[in-house]
C-alpha positions as CSV (number, residue, x, y, z in Angstrom):
1,M,-31.7,15.4,119.2
2,R,-34.2,16.6,121.7
3,S,-31.5,18.0,124.0
4,C,-29.8,20.2,120.9
5,C,-33.0,21.5,120.2
6,R,-33.5,22.6,123.4
7,F,-29.9,24.3,123.7
8,L,-30.4,26.3,120.6
9,A,-33.8,27.1,121.7
10,V,-32.2,28.6,124.9
11,I,-29.5,30.7,123.2
12,S,-32.3,32.2,120.9
13,L,-33.8,33.1,123.9
14,S,-31.1,34.7,125.4
15,I,-29.7,36.6,122.5
16,S,-33.5,38.1,122.1
17,A,-33.7,39.2,125.9
18,L,-30.5,41.0,125.0
19,A,-31.6,42.8,122.6
20,S,-33.7,45.7,123.0
21,D,-35.1,48.8,121.8
22,L,-33.1,52.3,120.5
23,T,-34.5,55.1,120.4
24,V,-32.6,58.5,118.3
25,R,-33.3,62.2,118.4
26,V,-32.2,64.4,116.2
27,L,-32.1,68.2,117.0
28,D,-30.7,71.2,115.2
29,P,-28.4,73.8,116.7
30,H,-30.9,75.4,118.4
31,S,-32.6,71.9,120.3
32,A,-35.3,72.2,117.9
33,A,-36.3,68.5,116.2
34,V,-35.3,67.5,112.9
35,P,-38.0,65.9,111.2
36,G,-37.5,63.8,107.9
37,A,-33.7,63.3,108.8
38,Q,-32.5,59.7,107.6
39,V,-30.7,57.6,110.2
40,E,-28.8,54.3,109.6
41,L,-28.0,51.8,112.0
42,F,-24.9,50.2,111.7
43,A,-23.6,46.9,114.3
44,G,-20.0,47.2,115.1
45,G,-17.7,47.8,112.6
46,S,-19.7,46.4,109.5
47,D,-20.2,48.6,106.3
48,R,-23.7,47.2,106.1
49,A,-26.7,49.1,107.9
50,A,-28.6,46.7,110.1
51,A,-31.5,49.2,109.8
52,I,-32.7,52.6,108.3
53,S,-35.7,55.3,108.9
54,T,-36.4,58.5,109.1
55,T,-37.4,60.5,111.8
56,T,-40.9,61.8,112.9
57,G,-42.3,65.5,113.0
58,Q,-40.8,65.3,116.7
59,G,-37.1,64.4,115.4
60,V,-37.3,60.8,117.0
61,V,-36.6,57.4,115.1
62,Y,-37.1,54.1,116.5
63,F,-35.2,51.0,116.2
64,R,-36.5,47.5,117.8
65,D,-34.4,44.5,118.7
66,V,-31.4,46.2,118.5
67,P,-28.5,43.8,119.1
68,P,-26.1,44.4,122.0
69,G,-22.6,45.8,121.6
70,D,-20.9,48.5,119.7
71,L,-23.2,50.4,117.5
72,R,-22.9,53.4,115.0
73,V,-25.6,55.9,114.0
74,H,-25.1,58.0,110.8
75,V,-27.5,60.7,109.9
76,L,-28.5,62.1,106.8
77,A,-30.6,65.5,106.9
78,P,-31.1,68.1,104.3
79,G,-29.4,71.4,105.3
80,F,-27.0,70.3,107.9
81,A,-23.8,68.5,108.0
82,E,-23.4,64.7,107.8
83,Q,-23.3,62.8,111.3
84,S,-21.8,59.7,112.5
85,R,-21.5,58.8,116.0
86,A,-20.6,55.5,118.0
87,V,-23.2,54.5,120.5
88,V,-23.7,51.6,122.8
89,N,-27.1,50.4,123.0
90,E,-28.1,52.8,125.9
91,G,-31.8,52.9,125.2
92,D,-31.9,57.0,124.3
93,V,-29.6,58.5,122.2
94,T,-29.6,62.3,121.1
95,I,-27.9,63.7,118.2
96,T,-27.3,67.3,117.8
97,L,-26.7,68.4,113.9
98,I,-24.3,71.2,113.1
99,L,-24.1,73.7,109.9
100,A,-21.2,73.3,107.7
101,V,-19.8,75.3,104.7
102,A,-22.2,74.7,101.9
103,T,-20.2,71.8,100.0
104,E,-20.9,69.3,103.4
105,T,-24.1,69.9,103.5
106,V,-26.8,67.3,102.8
107,T,-28.7,68.1,100.0
108,V,-31.6,65.8,97.9
109,S,-31.8,66.8,94.4
110,A,-28.4,66.0,93.2
111,T,-28.7,62.4,93.8
112,R,-32.9,62.2,94.3
113,T,-31.9,61.2,98.0
114,A,-30.1,62.3,101.0
115,A,-26.3,62.8,100.3
116,R,-23.2,65.3,100.7
117,S,-23.2,67.9,98.4
118,D,-19.6,67.3,97.8
119,E,-19.7,63.4,96.8
120,S,-22.9,64.3,94.6
121,G,-20.8,65.0,91.3
122,A,-23.1,68.3,90.9
123,S,-23.0,72.2,91.2
124,I,-25.8,72.8,94.2
125,E,-26.9,75.6,96.4
126,S,-29.4,75.7,99.1
127,L,-31.5,78.1,101.1
128,S,-32.5,77.2,104.6
129,G,-35.9,78.2,106.0
130,A,-34.0,80.4,108.4
131,V,-32.5,82.4,105.4
132,L,-35.7,82.5,103.9
133,D,-37.1,84.2,107.1
134,T,-34.3,87.1,107.1
135,I,-34.8,87.5,103.2
136,R,-38.3,87.9,103.3
137,P,-38.6,87.2,99.6
138,V,-42.1,87.9,97.8
139,A,-42.0,85.5,95.6
140,A,-39.0,82.7,94.1
141,N,-37.2,85.5,92.0
142,D,-36.3,87.1,94.8
143,A,-34.8,84.3,96.5
144,L,-32.9,82.7,93.3
145,R,-31.0,85.8,92.0
146,F,-28.8,85.7,95.0
147,L,-27.3,82.1,94.5
148,P,-24.3,81.3,92.3
149,G,-25.1,80.9,88.5
150,A,-28.2,82.5,88.6
151,I,-29.6,85.1,85.9
152,V,-33.2,86.1,86.8
153,A,-34.8,88.6,84.4
154,T,-38.2,89.9,85.7
155,S,-40.5,92.1,83.3
156,G,-41.2,94.8,85.3
157,Q,-42.0,94.6,89.1
158,R,-43.5,92.9,91.8
159,G,-45.9,89.8,89.9
160,G,-44.0,90.5,86.5
161,L,-43.3,87.3,84.3
162,A,-39.5,86.2,86.1
163,S,-37.5,83.9,84.3
164,L,-34.2,82.5,84.9
165,F,-31.2,81.8,82.8
166,V,-28.8,79.2,84.1
167,R,-25.1,78.3,82.1
168,G,-26.5,80.0,78.9
169,G,-29.5,77.6,78.7
170,D,-33.0,78.9,78.0
171,S,-35.5,80.3,80.4
172,R,-37.5,76.9,79.4
173,Y,-34.5,74.7,80.4
174,N,-35.5,75.0,84.6
175,K,-37.4,71.9,86.1
176,V,-39.2,73.3,89.3
177,I,-40.7,70.9,91.5
178,V,-42.7,72.5,94.7
179,D,-43.3,69.9,97.7
180,G,-42.7,67.0,95.2
181,V,-44.9,68.3,92.4
182,P,-43.5,69.1,88.9
183,V,-45.2,72.6,88.1
184,N,-43.6,73.7,84.7
185,D,-46.0,74.0,82.0
186,P,-46.0,71.1,79.5
187,G,-42.9,72.5,77.7
188,G,-41.0,73.9,80.6
189,I,-42.4,77.6,80.7
190,F,-42.2,78.9,84.5
191,D,-43.1,82.3,86.4
192,F,-40.8,82.4,89.2
193,G,-42.0,86.0,89.9
194,T,-45.7,84.5,91.4
195,L,-44.0,81.6,93.2
196,P,-44.4,82.3,96.8
197,L,-42.1,80.9,99.5
198,F,-44.2,81.6,102.6
199,E,-43.2,78.4,104.7
200,D,-40.9,77.2,102.7
201,D,-38.4,75.0,104.7
202,R,-35.6,74.5,102.1
203,V,-35.2,75.6,98.3
204,E,-32.5,73.7,96.5
205,F,-31.0,74.8,93.2
206,L,-29.1,72.1,91.0
207,R,-27.0,73.2,88.0
208,G,-26.5,71.4,85.2
209,A,-28.3,68.9,82.7
210,Q,-30.1,66.2,85.1
211,S,-32.7,65.1,82.9
212,T,-31.4,61.2,83.7
213,L,-33.6,61.8,87.2
214,Y,-36.0,64.4,86.4
215,G,-36.9,64.3,82.7
216,S,-38.1,66.6,80.6
217,D,-37.2,70.0,81.3
218,A,-33.8,69.9,84.2
219,V,-31.8,70.5,80.8
220,S,-29.8,73.6,82.5
221,S,-31.2,73.5,86.4
222,V,-33.8,72.1,88.9
223,V,-35.2,74.1,91.5
224,Q,-37.1,72.3,94.5
225,S,-38.7,73.7,97.5
226,W,-40.8,72.0,100.2
227,S,-43.0,73.5,103.1
228,R,-42.3,73.4,106.9
229,T,-43.4,70.5,109.1
230,G,-44.5,70.8,112.0
231,T,-41.9,69.5,115.1
232,T,-43.6,71.0,118.2
233,R,-45.6,68.8,120.7
234,V,-47.8,72.0,122.1
235,P,-49.4,73.7,119.0
236,E,-47.6,76.5,117.4
237,L,-49.4,79.5,115.8
238,R,-47.3,82.4,114.3
239,F,-49.0,85.1,112.8
240,G,-47.7,88.3,111.5
241,A,-48.2,91.3,109.1
242,D,-46.4,94.0,107.4
243,A,-46.0,97.2,105.6
244,G,-44.0,99.4,102.9
245,N,-44.0,102.0,100.8
246,Y,-45.8,101.5,97.3
247,G,-48.6,100.7,99.1
248,T,-47.5,97.3,100.1
249,E,-48.9,95.3,103.0
250,N,-48.6,91.3,103.8
251,G,-50.3,89.2,106.2
252,Y,-49.8,85.8,107.2
253,A,-50.4,82.9,110.1
254,S,-49.5,79.6,110.5
255,L,-50.5,76.5,112.9
256,A,-48.1,73.8,112.9
257,G,-47.2,71.2,115.5
258,A,-47.0,66.7,116.3
259,N,-48.7,64.9,118.4
260,G,-46.9,61.3,118.5
261,A,-47.4,60.0,115.0
262,F,-49.0,62.6,113.6
263,D,-47.3,66.5,112.3
264,Y,-49.6,69.1,110.4
265,N,-48.9,73.2,109.5
266,V,-51.6,74.6,107.8
267,F,-50.5,78.1,106.5
268,G,-51.7,80.8,104.4
269,N,-50.3,84.7,103.0
270,Q,-51.8,87.5,102.0
271,F,-49.6,90.2,100.0
272,N,-50.8,93.0,97.6
273,T,-48.8,96.5,96.4
274,T,-49.9,99.2,94.2
275,G,-46.3,99.1,92.6
276,S,-44.4,102.5,91.5
277,G,-46.8,103.5,88.3
278,P,-50.0,103.0,86.5
279,N,-51.2,99.7,85.9
280,D,-48.1,98.3,88.2
281,D,-50.1,96.8,91.5
282,Y,-49.9,92.8,91.9
283,S,-52.1,90.9,94.5
284,S,-51.1,87.4,95.7
285,S,-52.7,84.7,97.9
286,L,-51.5,81.6,99.1
287,E,-52.9,78.6,101.5
288,G,-50.9,75.6,101.9
289,V,-51.3,72.0,104.1
290,N,-48.6,69.5,104.9
291,L,-49.8,66.4,106.9
292,G,-47.7,63.8,108.1
293,A,-48.3,60.1,109.6
294,K,-45.8,57.8,110.9
295,L,-47.7,54.7,110.3
296,N,-45.4,52.6,111.7
297,E,-41.7,52.5,112.6
298,W,-40.6,51.9,109.1
299,A,-43.7,53.5,107.0
300,S,-45.1,57.0,106.6
301,L,-47.7,59.0,105.0
302,R,-47.6,62.7,103.8
303,L,-50.2,65.0,102.0
304,R,-49.3,68.2,101.0
305,G,-51.3,70.6,99.0
306,R,-51.2,74.5,97.9
307,H,-53.4,77.2,96.2
308,D,-52.2,80.1,95.1
309,N,-53.6,83.1,93.1
310,S,-52.3,86.0,91.8
311,V,-53.0,89.3,89.6
312,S,-51.1,91.7,88.2
313,G,-51.1,94.6,86.0
314,V,-48.8,94.2,82.9
315,Q,-47.4,97.5,81.8
316,N,-45.8,96.0,78.8
317,E,-42.8,97.4,77.4
318,W,-42.5,101.2,77.6
319,N,-38.9,102.6,79.1
320,F,-36.2,101.4,77.3
321,N,-33.0,101.9,79.7
322,G,-34.4,105.1,80.8
323,R,-35.8,106.3,77.6
324,N,-39.9,106.1,76.1
325,Y,-39.1,109.3,73.5
326,F,-37.8,107.7,70.1
327,T,-37.4,109.4,66.6
328,E,-37.3,107.1,63.9
329,F,-38.0,107.4,59.7
330,G,-38.7,111.4,61.0
331,Q,-41.2,110.5,63.4
332,N,-41.6,111.0,67.0
333,Y,-42.8,108.7,69.2
334,I,-43.6,108.5,72.8
335,V,-44.6,105.1,74.2
336,A,-47.0,104.9,77.2
337,P,-47.0,102.0,79.7
338,D,-50.2,99.9,79.1
339,L,-52.9,100.6,81.6
340,D,-55.6,97.7,81.1
341,Q,-53.8,94.4,80.4
342,R,-53.9,92.0,83.3
343,A,-52.4,88.7,84.0
344,R,-54.1,86.1,86.2
345,Q,-52.9,82.9,87.7
346,N,-54.9,80.7,89.8
347,N,-53.2,77.4,90.4
348,F,-53.4,74.1,92.7
349,L,-51.5,71.4,93.6
350,G,-52.0,68.3,95.6
351,S,-49.5,65.2,96.1
352,L,-49.9,61.9,98.4
353,E,-46.7,60.3,99.1
354,F,-46.1,56.7,100.7
355,S,-42.9,55.9,102.2
356,L,-41.0,52.7,103.1
357,H,-37.9,53.0,105.4
358,G,-36.7,49.8,106.4
359,P,-36.7,47.2,107.7
360,S,-34.2,46.1,105.3
361,R,-32.0,48.2,103.4
362,L,-34.3,49.3,101.1
363,Q,-36.1,52.4,100.9
364,Q,-39.2,52.9,98.5
365,Q,-41.5,56.1,97.9
366,I,-45.0,56.0,96.2
367,E,-46.1,59.1,95.4
368,G,-49.2,60.3,93.3
369,Y,-49.4,64.1,92.7
370,D,-51.9,66.4,90.4
371,Y,-51.5,70.1,89.6
372,A,-53.7,72.6,87.9
373,L,-52.2,75.9,86.2
374,H,-54.7,78.5,84.9
375,R,-53.3,81.4,83.5
376,T,-55.0,84.1,81.8
377,N,-54.1,87.5,80.1
378,T,-56.0,89.8,78.7
379,D,-56.2,93.6,77.0
380,S,-59.8,94.9,77.1
381,S,-59.1,98.1,75.2
382,H,-57.3,99.9,72.3
383,Q,-54.5,102.2,73.9
384,P,-53.8,104.6,70.5
385,D,-50.6,105.9,72.3
386,R,-48.6,102.7,72.2
387,M,-47.3,102.9,68.5
388,S,-43.6,102.4,66.9
389,P,-41.9,102.1,63.4
390,F,-43.4,98.7,63.3
391,G,-47.3,99.6,63.7
392,D,-49.7,99.7,66.6
393,Q,-48.5,97.9,69.6
394,D,-51.8,97.4,71.6
395,F,-54.3,94.8,70.4
396,Q,-57.0,93.4,72.4
397,F,-56.7,89.5,72.9
398,N,-57.9,87.2,75.8
399,N,-55.0,84.4,75.7
400,V,-55.8,81.6,78.3
401,N,-53.5,78.7,79.0
402,Y,-55.1,75.5,81.4
403,Y,-53.0,72.7,82.3
404,T,-53.2,69.7,84.4
405,R,-50.4,67.7,85.0
406,A,-51.1,64.4,87.2
407,G,-48.7,61.8,87.8
408,F,-47.5,58.5,89.8
409,L,-43.9,58.1,90.8
410,Y,-42.5,55.2,92.0
411,Q,-38.4,55.4,93.5
412,G,-36.7,52.7,95.3
413,N,-33.2,53.3,97.1
414,Y,-31.2,50.3,97.8
415,S,-28.1,50.5,100.2
416,E,-25.8,47.6,99.5
417,L,-23.1,48.6,101.7
418,S,-22.3,52.3,103.5
419,W,-20.6,53.1,100.2
420,T,-22.7,52.4,97.8
421,Q,-26.5,53.1,97.0
422,S,-28.4,52.3,93.7
423,T,-31.5,54.5,92.8
424,F,-34.3,53.5,90.4
425,G,-37.7,54.1,89.4
426,Y,-40.6,54.7,87.4
427,E,-42.5,57.6,86.4
428,F,-45.7,58.0,84.6
429,E,-47.3,61.7,83.9
430,D,-50.6,62.8,82.6
431,E,-50.7,66.2,80.6
432,H,-53.3,67.9,78.7
433,G,-54.7,71.2,78.5
434,I,-55.6,74.2,76.5
435,T,-53.8,77.6,74.7
436,G,-55.0,79.9,72.7
437,N,-56.8,83.4,72.4
438,L,-60.7,82.7,73.3
439,P,-62.4,81.5,71.7
440,N,-60.8,80.0,69.7
441,V,-58.2,77.6,71.5
442,S,-56.1,74.6,70.5
443,P,-56.5,71.2,72.9
444,G,-53.8,69.0,73.7
445,I,-53.0,65.4,75.6
446,R,-49.7,64.0,76.2
447,R,-49.0,60.3,78.5
448,N,-45.4,59.9,79.0
449,H,-44.0,56.7,80.8
450,A,-40.3,56.6,81.9
451,V,-37.5,54.3,84.1
452,F,-34.5,55.4,85.3
453,G,-31.8,54.5,87.5
454,Q,-28.7,55.2,89.1
455,Q,-25.5,54.1,90.9
456,M,-23.7,55.6,93.1
457,I,-20.5,54.4,94.9
458,S,-18.5,56.9,97.4
459,F,-15.2,54.7,98.2
460,E,-12.3,56.0,100.2
461,R,-10.9,58.8,97.6
462,F,-13.6,58.2,94.9
463,S,-17.2,59.0,94.0
464,L,-18.7,57.9,91.1
465,I,-22.2,58.2,90.1
466,A,-23.7,57.0,86.6
467,G,-27.1,56.2,85.6
468,G,-29.6,56.8,82.6
469,R,-33.2,57.5,82.1
470,F,-35.1,56.1,79.0
471,A,-38.5,58.2,78.3
472,H,-41.2,57.3,76.4
473,N,-43.2,60.4,75.4
474,E,-46.4,60.7,73.1
475,S,-44.9,63.9,71.0
476,F,-41.7,62.5,70.3
477,G,-41.3,59.0,71.2
478,N,-38.3,57.5,72.7
479,K,-35.2,59.0,74.5
480,F,-32.3,58.1,76.5
481,A,-30.8,60.7,78.8
482,P,-27.3,59.1,80.5
483,R,-25.3,61.1,83.0
484,A,-22.2,60.0,84.5
485,S,-20.0,62.0,87.7
486,L,-16.7,61.3,88.7
487,T,-15.4,63.1,92.4
488,I,-11.8,62.8,93.4
489,L,-10.9,63.6,97.1
490,A,-7.0,64.1,94.9
491,L,-5.2,65.6,98.6
492,N,-6.0,65.4,101.7
493,G,-4.2,68.5,103.0
494,G,-3.4,69.6,106.4
495,Q,-4.7,72.4,108.9
496,F,-4.4,75.1,106.3
497,F,-5.2,73.4,102.9
498,S,-7.6,70.9,104.8
499,G,-8.7,69.0,101.3
500,T,-8.7,69.3,97.3
501,R,-11.2,67.9,95.1
502,L,-12.0,67.2,91.4
503,V,-15.2,66.7,89.9
504,F,-16.3,65.8,86.0
505,S,-19.1,65.5,84.8
506,Y,-21.2,64.5,81.3
507,A,-25.1,64.3,81.4
508,T,-27.4,65.3,78.5
509,G,-30.9,67.3,78.9
510,I,-33.9,67.1,77.1
511,K,-37.1,69.0,77.1
512,E,-40.4,68.6,75.3
513,P,-42.2,70.9,72.9
514,T,-44.9,73.1,74.5
515,F,-48.6,72.6,74.2
516,A,-48.7,75.4,71.1
517,E,-45.5,74.5,69.6
518,S,-47.0,70.5,69.2
519,F,-51.1,71.2,69.0
520,G,-50.7,75.0,67.9
521,N,-51.5,78.1,69.3
522,G,-55.4,78.3,68.9
523,G,-56.8,81.8,67.8
524,G,-54.5,84.9,66.9
525,F,-51.4,84.4,64.2
526,P,-52.6,80.6,62.4
527,T,-50.4,77.9,63.6
528,V,-49.8,74.5,62.0
529,P,-49.6,71.5,64.7
530,N,-46.6,69.5,64.5
531,H,-46.7,66.4,65.7
532,F,-43.1,65.2,64.8
533,L,-41.6,67.6,66.9
534,R,-38.1,66.3,68.5
535,P,-37.5,67.3,72.2
536,E,-34.6,70.1,72.3
537,E,-31.7,68.4,73.7
538,A,-28.4,69.8,75.3
539,R,-25.0,68.2,75.9
540,A,-23.7,69.0,78.9
541,F,-19.7,69.0,80.3
542,E,-18.3,69.9,83.1
543,G,-15.0,70.1,85.0
544,G,-13.2,71.7,88.2
545,F,-12.0,71.4,91.3
546,E,-12.8,72.4,95.1
547,Q,-10.3,73.7,97.5
548,R,-10.9,73.6,101.3
549,F,-9.1,75.5,104.0
550,R,-9.3,74.9,107.8
551,A,-12.4,73.5,107.5
552,N,-14.8,76.4,107.4
553,Y,-13.6,77.8,104.2
554,S,-13.8,76.2,100.5
555,F,-13.2,78.0,97.0
556,S,-14.4,76.2,93.9
557,A,-14.0,76.4,90.3
558,T,-16.3,74.9,87.3
559,Y,-16.0,75.1,84.0
560,F,-19.2,74.1,81.8
561,N,-19.7,73.6,77.8
562,N,-23.2,73.3,76.4
563,L,-24.1,72.4,72.8
564,F,-27.9,73.0,72.5
565,R,-29.5,71.1,69.6
566,N,-32.8,70.8,67.8
567,R,-34.1,74.3,69.1
568,I,-37.8,74.9,68.4
569,D,-38.3,77.9,65.8
570,F,-41.1,79.5,63.9
571,N,-41.5,78.9,60.5
572,F,-43.6,81.0,58.7
573,L,-45.3,79.2,55.5
574,M,-47.7,80.3,52.7
575,A,-51.0,78.9,50.9
576,P,-51.3,75.9,50.1
577,N,-49.3,74.6,53.3
578,C,-52.0,76.4,55.3
579,P,-55.3,75.6,56.6
580,P,-58.4,76.3,53.7
581,Q,-59.2,79.8,53.2
582,T,-55.8,81.1,54.9
583,S,-53.2,83.1,52.9
584,F,-50.2,82.6,55.5
585,C,-49.7,80.8,58.8
586,G,-46.9,79.2,60.4
587,Q,-45.5,76.1,62.0
588,Y,-42.6,75.5,64.7
589,V,-39.7,73.2,63.6
590,N,-36.5,71.7,65.2
591,I,-34.0,73.7,63.1
592,N,-31.8,75.9,65.7
593,E,-28.2,75.2,67.3
594,A,-26.4,77.4,70.4
595,M,-23.9,76.8,72.7
596,A,-22.3,78.4,75.9
597,H,-19.6,78.0,77.8
598,G,-17.9,79.5,81.0
599,V,-16.7,79.4,84.6
600,E,-18.6,79.7,87.6
601,T,-16.6,80.3,90.8
602,V,-17.7,80.0,94.5
603,F,-16.2,80.9,97.6
604,R,-18.3,79.6,100.8
605,A,-17.7,80.3,104.2
606,R,-18.7,79.1,107.6
607,L,-17.5,82.1,109.7
608,S,-19.3,80.9,113.0
609,S,-21.5,78.7,113.7
610,R,-24.0,81.4,113.2
611,L,-22.5,83.4,110.2
612,S,-22.1,82.1,106.6
613,L,-20.8,83.8,103.4
614,N,-21.2,83.0,100.0
615,A,-19.7,84.8,97.1
616,A,-19.5,83.9,93.5
617,Y,-18.7,85.1,90.4
618,T,-19.8,83.5,86.9
619,Y,-18.6,84.2,83.2
620,T,-20.7,82.9,80.0
621,S,-20.1,83.4,76.8
622,S,-23.1,82.0,74.7
623,Q,-23.6,82.1,70.5
624,V,-26.4,81.0,68.4
625,L,-24.7,78.4,65.9
626,K,-27.7,78.6,63.7
627,A,-30.7,80.3,63.2
628,P,-31.9,80.5,59.4
629,L,-35.7,81.7,60.2
630,A,-34.3,84.2,62.5
631,F,-36.9,87.5,62.0
632,D,-34.5,90.2,63.7
633,P,-31.0,90.1,63.0
634,I,-30.2,89.8,66.9
635,L,-31.4,86.4,67.0
636,G,-29.4,85.5,64.1
637,A,-26.3,83.3,64.0
638,G,-22.7,84.3,65.4
639,R,-25.0,86.7,68.2
640,P,-25.0,85.9,71.6
641,L,-27.9,84.2,73.3
642,L,-30.5,86.8,74.6
643,R,-30.5,88.0,78.0
644,R,-27.2,85.8,79.0
645,P,-25.0,88.1,80.3
646,K,-21.0,87.4,80.0
647,Q,-20.4,88.2,83.3
648,S,-22.4,87.9,86.8
649,A,-21.7,88.0,90.5
650,T,-23.8,87.2,93.6
651,L,-22.8,87.8,97.6
652,L,-25.0,86.8,100.3
653,L,-23.8,87.5,104.1
654,D,-26.3,85.9,106.3
655,Y,-26.1,85.8,110.5
656,G,-28.6,83.4,112.4
657,G,-28.6,84.1,116.4
658,R,-31.1,83.3,118.9
659,R,-32.0,87.0,120.0
660,W,-31.5,88.7,116.5
661,G,-30.4,87.9,112.8
662,S,-29.7,89.9,109.7
663,D,-28.8,89.7,106.0
664,L,-26.6,91.7,103.2
665,A,-27.3,90.5,99.7
666,G,-25.9,91.6,96.6
667,N,-26.5,90.6,92.6
668,F,-24.2,92.2,89.9
669,V,-25.5,91.2,86.3
670,G,-23.4,92.5,83.5
671,R,-24.4,93.8,80.0
672,R,-26.2,91.4,78.2
673,A,-27.6,91.5,74.5
674,D,-31.7,92.0,74.3
675,S,-33.9,93.8,72.1
676,D,-37.0,95.9,72.1
677,F,-38.7,94.0,68.9
678,Y,-40.5,97.4,68.6
679,G,-38.0,99.0,65.8
680,F,-36.4,101.3,68.6
681,N,-33.3,99.7,68.1
682,V,-32.5,99.1,71.4
683,D,-30.0,95.8,71.7
684,H,-28.9,95.6,75.0
685,A,-29.6,96.1,78.5
686,P,-27.0,97.5,80.4
687,A,-25.3,96.2,83.5
688,Y,-26.7,96.7,86.9
689,V,-25.8,96.1,91.0
690,L,-29.2,94.9,93.3
691,V,-28.0,95.0,96.9
692,N,-30.9,94.3,99.4
693,A,-30.6,93.7,103.5
694,G,-33.0,92.8,106.0
695,G,-33.1,91.8,110.0
696,W,-35.1,90.9,112.5
697,Y,-34.5,91.1,116.6
698,A,-36.8,89.2,119.2
699,L,-38.5,91.6,121.3
700,T,-39.6,88.9,123.8
701,S,-39.8,85.1,123.3
702,R,-43.1,85.7,121.3
703,V,-42.6,88.9,119.7
704,T,-40.3,89.4,116.7
705,A,-40.0,92.8,114.8
706,Y,-38.3,92.9,111.2
707,V,-37.3,94.7,108.2
708,S,-36.2,94.4,105.0
709,G,-35.1,96.7,102.0
710,E,-34.3,96.2,98.3
711,N,-32.7,98.1,96.1
712,L,-31.0,100.0,98.5
713,L,-28.8,101.7,95.6
714,N,-32.0,102.8,94.1
715,Q,-30.4,102.3,90.9
716,Y,-32.8,102.3,87.8
717,H,-32.4,99.7,85.8
718,N,-34.3,96.9,83.1
719,E,-34.0,93.3,83.9
720,V,-35.7,92.9,80.7
721,V,-35.5,95.5,78.2
722,G,-38.5,98.0,78.1
723,Y,-39.6,97.2,81.6
724,P,-38.2,99.4,84.5
725,A,-37.6,97.3,87.5
726,L,-38.7,98.8,91.1
727,G,-36.7,101.5,92.7
728,I,-35.5,101.8,96.3
729,N,-37.9,99.4,98.8
730,F,-38.5,98.9,102.1
731,R,-41.0,96.8,104.4
732,A,-41.5,96.5,107.9
733,G,-43.5,94.4,110.3
734,I,-43.9,92.5,113.6
735,R,-44.5,88.4,114.3
736,F,-45.9,86.8,116.8
737,R,-46.0,83.5,118.2
738,V,-48.1,81.5,120.4
739,G,-47.7,78.2,121.8
740,G,-45.3,75.7,120.6
741,D,-42.4,74.1,122.9
């Protein structure tokens, strides 16, 4: 017996002696480190991962006590193609990632974990940090409008309220997440015109109902962005400035790097413009930080924070498709822009994320976050030249919306085998705030809980995803939101037709009521709170195909069909249904229904390792099915939904080289239903074409000059009726880089 124990001990020590450490370095095509990449290690031909970890800020991951023999390293890095490589345990391995056609690119939003886009069963697009550096958007609306399926409607020029419409859904049906923090108002409202993208590493745009993974507001899309992570061993300081017409000035700076287990990025931006008309100015500032620490081989900590502050003039409706002079009922009206209405935002978000990647196949993430939004809209004096057939259109007011969203998220991902993964989690959120017109405001509070789960199976030609979320909301109670998708590789194809995939999915989306709808709007028109409102819901179905050509080209067509139920509308009431001493009032109720269906077609091409092309066309047919409380015929049953064009198209051509880069972007938006709501009988906004272009040139390895131009056709148009958009405009500047590798 003693001899047997000695023999086993010798064998064990021999195996330990043969085991060694493995270091994997992950680089991008320009040999820069790729942080946050998921690296899986497989032994021999096994389908079960021996270890899973993520790269540090310097793009490195360490595996301890790796057994000898043949190994396989599998890398999933958002923004790059999936990479798998057989290696011998040689101590140090470098894997250089490549860029691929968009459908083969790894994304996060579709499955809430790194996965290939074409296996996610969803329609998703992304913009890399390199593309954003070339486009140089002032705010998120300037970038999203060039993505397939996105309809951006901005009320005016820089800083104007910018809404997003996707697949016929409402502008409040888009979940927006910045650095892991939900930033919508409670109830879905979000202004894309004041969200800066400076120092963002990536933006993902996921279309379709996604409430299974993201809860309320993810009815027709999810928009996520992440700030850049420091990667260079030597601290890198970037700073620069640019200027343009309309009194535009922009300055920015960032300090980033990575030292051993730590990485950091501290950044700031200031943008100012006077605009093209009276009370058309806009000023925005941003300060942010992204700090990371790799605690050991399998645990990491990340702290993110952002503060943005903006002030913009609000001209209000005054120029309707090129006209501001009307004759109605024998009387002449000349509508002037509002000269003293101002909109201000002062927002802060912060998140602390603790991640456990291994040493087993279970990956876990625990995150706490907080978001504070302070938005005011004021009009300080009466302006008599803003009249319409409906009477005076200028009033003094001081409208406020102050909200705080604090939450906790736990998410686990378990990789049973290389072709199957389970995702599960729990989320708690505390929403509280006030809304109304000072000095009268309505307070509100909600505490919401949710559990969610999803199973993903990708085996041979099939990829199946099924999941659900059970949500408890203090406003509407309990709700279950399921989702299922199936992707089939119907044909492998040959050299020219290199693969055909079929995609089908079914999902439901939910949106909680706004605070004004649940708790009253405070001041202004008397509103009776309704604490029994149900969530607005969507039933979403889609089906389509993707055809590959010669590996670097693809064409996809997707049919979508959405039914929107329990839509909330305002019901006018009379005494005695109103508060005491009030003869009339109103209350929000669930009563409306609408539908939208159509087709999205997208052509994607990776013309070379540095040149990409995305072109898309979308046809959307929408209709109001039920709206018995509509106060305007344009909102009634049988009419199309406002600001949803039947036809739209986008184009984005991007080149990113070592010495220079450029982009050409186009956006066509067809005629769409809209209204002045002033009584001038304006019932649509005409079609328009927007063409932008930009480029940069590296004068030296440390100095880069750049230029960007927008609305190069100088086409006059209203994205929202009554609000003229900005004409042709240019910016040019120079950027410096000090330090870095």
